[in-house]
C-alpha positions as CSV (number, residue, x, y, z in Angstrom):
1,M,-10.9,12.4,6.4
2,S,-13.1,10.3,4.2
3,F,-13.4,6.5,4.5
4,H,-11.9,6.2,1.0
5,H,-8.8,8.2,2.1
6,Q,-8.5,6.1,5.3
7,V,-8.5,2.9,3.3
8,M,-5.9,4.2,1.0
9,V,-3.6,5.3,3.9
10,S,-4.1,2.0,5.7
11,M,-3.3,-0.1,2.6
12,A,-0.3,2.1,1.9
13,N,0.9,1.6,5.5
14,I,0.3,-2.1,5.3
15,M,2.1,-2.5,2.0
16,M,5.1,-0.4,3.0
17,H,5.6,-2.0,6.4
18,R,7.5,-5.3,6.4
19,T,6.0,-6.6,9.7
20,R,2.4,-5.9,8.7
21,S,2.9,-7.6,5.3
22,Q,4.5,-10.6,7.1
23,I,1.5,-10.8,9.5
24,I,-1.0,-10.9,6.6
25,R,1.0,-13.4,4.6
26,F,1.4,-15.6,7.7
27,L,-2.3,-15.6,8.5
28,I,-3.3,-16.2,4.9
29,A,-0.9,-19.2,4.7
30,H,-1.5,-20.7,8.1
31,G,-5.1,-19.7,9.0
32,P,-6.3,-18.2,12.2
33,A,-3.6,-17.8,14.9
34,T,-3.2,-16.3,18.4
35,C,-1.0,-13.3,19.0
36,H,1.5,-15.7,20.6
37,D,1.6,-17.9,17.5
38,V,2.2,-15.0,15.2
39,A,4.8,-13.5,17.5
40,A,6.7,-16.8,17.7
41,A,6.5,-17.5,13.9
42,L,7.7,-14.0,12.9
43,D,10.0,-13.4,15.8
44,V,8.3,-10.1,16.7
45,P,8.0,-8.9,20.3
46,S,4.4,-9.1,21.6
47,P,4.0,-5.4,22.5
48,S,5.1,-4.4,19.0
49,L,2.9,-7.1,17.4
50,H,-0.2,-5.9,19.4
51,S,0.0,-2.5,17.8
52,H,0.4,-3.9,14.3
53,L,-2.6,-6.3,14.9
54,A,-4.7,-3.4,16.2
55,L,-4.0,-1.3,13.1
56,L,-4.8,-4.2,10.8
57,R,-8.1,-4.8,12.7
58,E,-9.0,-1.2,12.4
59,A,-8.4,-1.3,8.7
60,G,-10.7,-4.3,8.4
61,I,-7.9,-6.6,7.2
62,L,-8.0,-8.9,10.3
63,T,-10.7,-10.1,12.6
64,L,-10.4,-11.4,16.1
65,A,-12.5,-14.2,17.5
66,S,-11.8,-16.5,20.4
67,E,-8.3,-14.9,20.8
68,R,-7.4,-15.9,17.2
69,Y,-6.6,-13.5,14.4
70,E,-7.8,-14.2,10.9
71,A,-7.0,-12.5,7.6
72,E,-10.0,-11.2,5.7
73,V,-8.8,-12.2,2.3
74,E,-11.8,-10.7,0.4
75,E,-11.4,-7.4,2.2
76,I,-7.6,-7.4,1.6
77,Q,-8.3,-7.9,-2.1
78,R,-11.0,-5.2,-2.2
79,Q,-8.8,-2.6,-0.4
80,H,-5.7,-3.5,-2.5
81,A,-7.8,-3.0,-5.7
82,R,-9.0,0.4,-4.5
83,F,-5.4,1.4,-3.6
84,A,-4.1,0.2,-7.0
85,A,-6.9,2.2,-8.8
86,E,-5.9,5.3,-6.9
87,L,-2.3,5.0,-8.2
88,Q,-3.3,4.7,-11.8
89,P,-3.3,8.0,-13.7
90,S,-6.5,9.0,-15.3
91,S,-6.7,8.6,-19.1
92,T,-6.2,12.3,-19.7
93,D,-3.3,12.5,-17.2
94,G,-1.6,9.7,-19.1
95,K,-2.0,11.5,-22.4
96,N,-0.6,14.7,-21.1
97,V,2.4,12.9,-19.6
98,V,3.1,11.1,-22.9
99,A,2.6,14.3,-24.9
100,E,4.9,16.2,-22.6
101,V,7.6,13.6,-22.6
102,S,7.3,13.3,-26.4
103,H,7.6,17.0,-26.8
104,H,10.7,17.3,-24.5
105,S,12.4,14.3,-26.1
106,M,12.2,15.9,-29.5
107,S,13.1,19.5,-28.5
108,P,16.6,20.9,-28.5
109,S,18.5,20.8,-25.2
110,R,17.5,23.2,-22.5
111,S,20.4,25.6,-23.1
112,E,19.6,25.8,-26.8
113,S,16.0,26.4,-26.3
114,R,16.4,29.2,-23.7
115,P,15.9,32.7,-25.1
116,G,19.2,34.5,-25.3
117,A,21.3,31.4,-24.9
118,S,24.3,31.0,-27.1
119,K,24.3,28.4,-29.8
């Protein structure tokens, strides 16, 4: 698996998981905090929180120094931009989708356009 794919999967996991999103928002808003601080603020059990923090560290979203976790805002923005770019259709894909939708919206209904269908 390429690094680019790992980043995309990580950002997708982060964005789609409520606890991970809350952790990031908390650390951005309040600055560096211990695991205990985050667990207390978010009302998340420490064992569960440890696994989320480890995943966020592996993704490069958080750093740990002196037992305090800190959100890496620039890295979050960089990964989010990469993830968003992956979700955008290429210019030719977009044209094909528009042309296909336009064609279908102007054509007769399915039953009328099928060969051998009664009119």
